[in-house]
PAKETI-974126 format. One record per residue: residue in one letter; x, y, z of N, C-alpha, C in turn. Coordinates in steps of 0.001 Angstrom, whole numbers, padded with zeros to 6 digits, always signed. Example, Ala and Ser with C-alpha at 12.3 -4.5 7.8 and 13.67 -1.06 7.14 Angstrom:
<atoms>
A+013190-005690+007800+012300-004500+007800+013200-003300+007800/S+012850-002250+007080+013670-001060+007140+012900+000030+007870/
</atoms>
This chain:
<atoms>
Q+000839-001193+000000+000000+000000+000000+000882+001253+000000/V+000564+002166-000880+001320+003405-000985+000452+004550-000478/Q+001007+005367+000374+000305+006554+000846+000896+007786+000195/L+000011+008661-000246+000413+009903-000900-000151+011073-000116/V+000680+012039+000178+000240+013203+000942+000615+014461+000168/E-000417+015184-000279-000194+016423-001011-000133+017607-000062/S+000556+018636-000484+000601+019886+000267+000919+021017-000695/G+000686+022253-000248+001065+023412-001031-000070+024158-001687/G-001285+023656-001579-002409+024364-002172-002739+025634-001412/G-003657+026415-001987-004064+027636-001325-004743+028595-002272/L-004872+029821-001814-005497+030889-002590-004401+031768-003169/V-004500+032034-004456-003510+032865-005129-004219+033748-006143/Q-003659+034912-006392-004228+035821-007379-003867+035378-008790/P-004665+035743-009759-004317+035446-011150-002929+035978-011480/G-002167+035146-012192-000797+035490-012521+000219+035042-011493/G-000256+034576-010365+000632+034142-009301+001127+032726-009485/S+001868+032256-008483+002492+030932-008543+002230+030156-007263/L+002221+028851-007398+002168+027925-006265+003019+026724-006612/R+003528+026074-005579+004210+024799-005781+003554+023743-004909/L+003069+022706-005566+002488+021565-004863+003546+020493-004664/S+003411+019787-003548+004293+018659-003263+003451+017425-002978/C+003991+016286-003315+003336+015010-003018+004404+014065-002499/A+004293+013725-001237+005237+012804-000610+004641+011403-000601/A+005431+010439-001026+004956+009059-001147+005684+008149-000175/S+004967+007156+000320+005596+006117+001126+006094+005024+000207/G+006848+004095+000751+007294+002972-000050+008751+003075-000462/S+009308+001942-000827+010734+001868-001126+011051+001832-002614/I+010011+001836-003453+010264+001761-004899+009681+002965-005617/F+009672+004103-004931+009120+005327-005529+009732+005588-006895/R+011007+005339-007032+011711+005659-008280+011119+004908-009480/L+010367+003840-009217+009783+003044-010301+008371+003492-010660/Y+007794+004372-009847+006407+004771-010073+006277+005759-011224/F+005200+005632-011976+004712+006734-012780+003953+007647-011823/M+004257+008927-011841+003593+009883-010969+002821+010901-011797/G+001645+011215-011353+000838+012166-012089+000131+013146-011170/W-000145+014303-011713-001011+015281-011055-002292+015386-011880/Y-003416+015242-011206-004724+015395-011798-005440+016535-011087/R-006488+017039-011721-007296+018051-011044-008761+017847-011395/Q-009589+018312-010475-011039+018211-010682-011685+019497-010204/A-012298+020191-011133-013038+021401-010817-014489+021036-010545/P-015222+021874-009834-016627+021574-009533-017424+021336-010808/G-018156+020241-010818-019007+019915-011953-018285+019369-013159/K-016993+019126-013032-016208+018619-014162-015551+017292-013806/Q-015137+016572-014844-014439+015319-014626-012988+015572-014224/R-012441+014622-013537-011022+014687-013174-010200+014566-014451/E-009191+015412-014575-008366+015409-015775-006893+015357-015402/L-006119+014761-016296-004677+014702-016103-004075+016067-016392/V-003302+016559-015452-002578+017808-015639-001219+017519-016262/V-000499+016594-015644+000823+016232-016142+001258+014941-015473/G+002015+014141-016206+002577+012926-015657+004067+012863-015917/I+004748+012079-015076+006187+011891-015250+006504+010427-015015/T+007234+009837-015939+007578+008423-015833+008766+008229-014900/S+009057+006975-014627+010219+006677-013791+011509+007149-014450/G+011500+007236-015762+012680+007696-016484+012752+009197-016661/G+011729+009906-016190+011744+011361-016264+011037+011952-017467/N+010432+011118-018290+009662+011653-019411+008359+012250-018896/T+007960+013366-019508+006782+014084-019041+005731+014200-020137/N+004497+014368-019698+003371+014534-020614+002442+015570-020004/Y+002374+016750-020620+001582+017848-020097+000260+017977-020829/G-000772+018337-020093-002023+018695-020710-001867+020010-021465/D-002637+020170-022528-002484+021357-023377-002731+022647-022607/S-003633+022609-021641-004013+023839-020950-002929+024347-019998/V-001931+023525-019687-000914+023942-018723+000483+024001-019322/K+000626+023625-020569+001952+023650-021197+002540+025052-021149/G+003809+025110-020764+004490+026393-020684+004272+027129-019382/R+003339+026656-018552+003061+027331-017280+003380+026446-016077/F+003152+025166-016212+003360+024213-015116+004584+023363-015407/T+005275+022961-014345+006435+022084-014473+006395+021018-013401/I+006501+019774-013820+006562+018665-012879+008014+018244-012698/S+008339+017827-011486+009670+017296-011226+009551+016262-010115/R+010566+015429-010000+010556+014416-008964+011915+014321-008326/D+011910+014048-007032+013134+013833-006275+013034+012438-005679/N+013665+011488-006323+013550+010099-005885+014196+009873-004518/A+015175+010686-004163+015810+010545-002850+014863+010939-001723/K+013903+011815-002050+012935+012276-001048+011553+011665-001236/N+011422+010755-002209+010106+010151-002492+009043+011218-002716/T+009390+012247-003446+008489+013381-003608+008426+013831-005066/V+007217+014193-005470+007008+014801-006775+006442+016196-006557/Y+006840+017116-007410+006450+018516-007272+005706+018983-008517/L+004874+019986-008315+004219+020649-009433+004371+022152-009225/Q+005230+022756-010039+005396+024197-010008+004394+024809-010969/M+003542+025669-010447+002477+026267-011248+002706+027773-011309/N+002944+028261-012507+003163+029694-012729+002055+030260-013607/S+001947+031569-013614+000951+032260-014449-000433+031650-014260/L-000805+031477-013028-002073+030812-012732-003259+031631-013202/K-004286+030912-013637-005501+031507-014160-006686+031055-013322/P-007772+031806-013328-008960+031369-012575-009426+029970-012983/E-009251+029619-014233-009683+028293-014692-008797+027163-014188/D-007702+027498-013523-006879+026470-012877-007436+026088-011506/T-008456+026784-011063-009066+026475-009767-009644+025063-009768/A-009211+024261-008805-009638+022860-008733-009009+022215-007502/V-009457+021010-007218-008747+020161-006265-007706+019381-007067/Y-006478+019435-006629-005377+018769-007312-005024+017491-006559/Y-004946+016405-007317-004684+015090-006744-003370+014530-007278/C-002639+013889-006398-001433+013175-006770-001795+011708-007036/N-001178+011134-008041-001452+009746-008429-000142+009006-008633/A-000096+007783-008129+001075+006930-008328+000631+005623-008974/R+001395+005172-009964+001076+003916-010636+002319+003058-010765/Y+002123+001759-010529+003191+000799-010736+002561-000519-011129/N+002883-001010-012289+002220-002194-012853+000713-001954-012871/T-000058-002794-012222-001513-002642-012239-002046-001896-011017/D-001172-001455-010156-001588-000753-008937-001633+000751-009169/A-002633+001377-008565-002772+002832-008654-003208+003377-007300/Y-002647+004512-006931-002925+005111-005633-003193+006602-005813/W-004028+007132-004910-004403+008548-004956-004147+009203-003615/G-003783+010474-003674-003731+011279-002479-005112+011834-002158/Q-005179+012587-001070-006463+013099-000610-006864+014382-001326/G-005933+014991-002027-006230+016206-002773-005888+017468-002002/T-005570+018504-002754-005305+019811-002157-005968+020880-003022/Q-006644+021804-002369-007419+022818-003089-006511+023934-003575/V-006679+024275-004841-006026+025441-005424-007120+026378-005918/T-007099+027595-005433-008086+028591-005836-007356+029809-006377/V-007691+030168-007607-007088+031323-008258-008172+032390-008404/S-008021+033447-007639-009058+034467-007610-008476+035779-007106/S-009035+036866-007625-008616+038180-007134-009540+038642-006012/
</atoms>
């Protein structure tokens, strides 16, 4: 069983920045595919960005050029740097870990972009 704990959400003005963190338990973090998803009210959960164990990334079109994912395997942590935030980025952001057929979710962290 893998536990994921997100942190770093909050309220930010349009154009501002936030950095989310997701700390994972387990000894094989380096092998996980890690992803950040988000879900806005009344909408389906969508993939924001994913990063493979080898460091390859896949960004959603709406965040390309503004968001950056990174991972620190020594700290069992994945980060999401979010710049130039827009009101439409408002959502609950979830961390996801996958390895073989197993998938795990964090509890989510709220990001609100508003003036």
